[in-house]
N, C-alpha and C positions, 0 to 999 in steps of 0.2 A: 504494500500500500504506500509506504513512504517513498519507494523508488518511482512509482507512478507519479506521485505528487512532484517530486524533484524533476522528473522528465517533463512533466507538463509545464512546470514553471520555467525550465530552460527553454522549451519550445516557444513559450509565450514571449520570453525576452528576445530570442532570436528573431521571431516574426515581427515584433514591434520595433526592433532596432534596425531592421534592414529595409531598404527601399530600392525600387527598380530605377529611380532617377539617380544618376551617378553623382550629381552635385548635392543631393540631399543626404545628409549624414544620418538621417533617422532620428531617434531619440538621443538626446545628449544629457549627460549629467552636468549640472551647473554651467549652462551655456555662457553666462556672463563672464566666466573665466576665459573663454575662447574669444568672445566678442564683447569686450568691455564697452561701456557707454562712455565715450570720450566727448568732451565739450570743446568747441572752438573758442579761442580767447575772446571773441566779440559776441559770443552767444550768451543769452540770459541763463542764469543759474539760480535755482531756488534754494540751493544749499547755503548760500551766503546771504547775510542780512541786506546787503546793498543790491543783490540780484545780479551781480556781474561775475563772470568767470575769471577774467583777468584781474587779479587783486594787486594792489600796490604793495611793495615790500614793507615789512614792519619797520618803523622808524628806528634808525640807528644800526640797521643790519648792513652788511657789506656782501655783495654777490661773490660767488666762488671765483677765484682767479682775478679778482678786481684789485687793482693797484692804487693805493692811496698816494696822491702826490699833493703835498700841502702848499704848493706855490701856485698862486693864481696865474692864469694866462694873460698877464698884463706886463707892461714895462717894469713896474715895481716888483712883480714876481720874478722877472728875469734877473734884475739886480740883486734881489734878496737871495736867489739861488746861487748867484755868483759868489756872494759873501759867505753863505752858510753851508752849502752842500759840498761834501768831501766824499771821495770814493771809499767805500767800505772794504774794497778788495786789496789784498797784498800785491805789491808789484813783483810778480814772478814771471819766469820765462814761459810757463804754461799759460798764464793769463794773457801775456803779450802775444803768444802764438795764436791763441784762440781769438783774441782781438783782431789780429791780422786777417785770419780766415773770415771772420764776420765782416770786417771792413771791406775785404775784396768782394764778398758776396752782396753786401747791402749798400755800400757807399761809393765804391770805385767807379761805378757807371757815370756818376756826376763829378765826384771829387778827383778822379784819376787814381791810379795805383799807388802813387807817391804823395798824394794830397796837393798836387799842383793845379787843380781845377781843370784838368785836361781829359776827363772821362769821355767815353763815346757819346753820351747824351749831349755833351757840349761840343765836342769836335765834329761829330758827324750829323747830329740832328739840329744843331744851331741854337740850342737853348743857351740862355745867359750863364756865364761861368760863375760859380761861387768863388769867394775869396780863397786864395791859396793858403795852406796851413802855415807857411812860413812868412806870410805877409804881416805887415805891421798891425793890421786889424785883428789877426788871429793868433799870432805867435805866442802871446802871453795871456790868452783867454783862460780864465779860471775854469776848472773842470766842472764846477756847478753850473756855469752858463752853458757848457757843452751838453751836459746831461739835460738841462732844461730845453735846449734847442732840439735835441734828438727826441725828447718826449713830446713836445708841443709842435715842433717844426719851426723854421725860421726863414723869412724871405720866401723864396720859391720852393724851399724844401718842406715837404709835408711831415706830419707826425709819423714817427716810426715806433711809437709805444705799443701798437697792436702787433707788431712784427718782431720786436726784440724785447726780451725780458729786461728787468732792471740790471741784473748781473751782466747780461750780454752788452747792454749799453755802456756799463762801466769798463768792460774789457775793450770795447771799441775806443773809448776815450783814452785808455792806456796806450793803445797803438797810435792814436792820433797825436798824443803827446810825444811819443817816440818819433813820429814823422816830423813834428815841429822842430825837433832838435837836430834834424839832418841837414 
């Protein structure tokens, strides 16, 4: 008797879970696990008191991988960075070599391989040349101003903060300082 009951139950499960339509999976256990209800950011959402799906971040929180830079993008911020910002990295051969590699990949197309403002963008494309690193304008530029310039951009140069980490920017600055002394 028990065997017949088990066989009957198994047959019922097989028959109700199968379908002749190939795209129809039949009966599913907990279908919300396979097809969750997702909301679009601009869609109304009754879960939140304000009815919006896209919520503003909690005050005082910082997004993941967000870099806090305490100098405003103003002339005063540029001057303050020049006076206060110093490289946290030790001057080592490894940092200098990494700075050179990053410089050649990220900066040399405009500034040239030796910092003489003769990169391909200037020489071949006709864009205005940035000042050479050994020029009177840049020879003694404080490293804080260099960091500020790479972070926010300066003149025709755009910001590189999204492409280079803080550490990478400081390594490039070490290499630029090396080029300034050549």
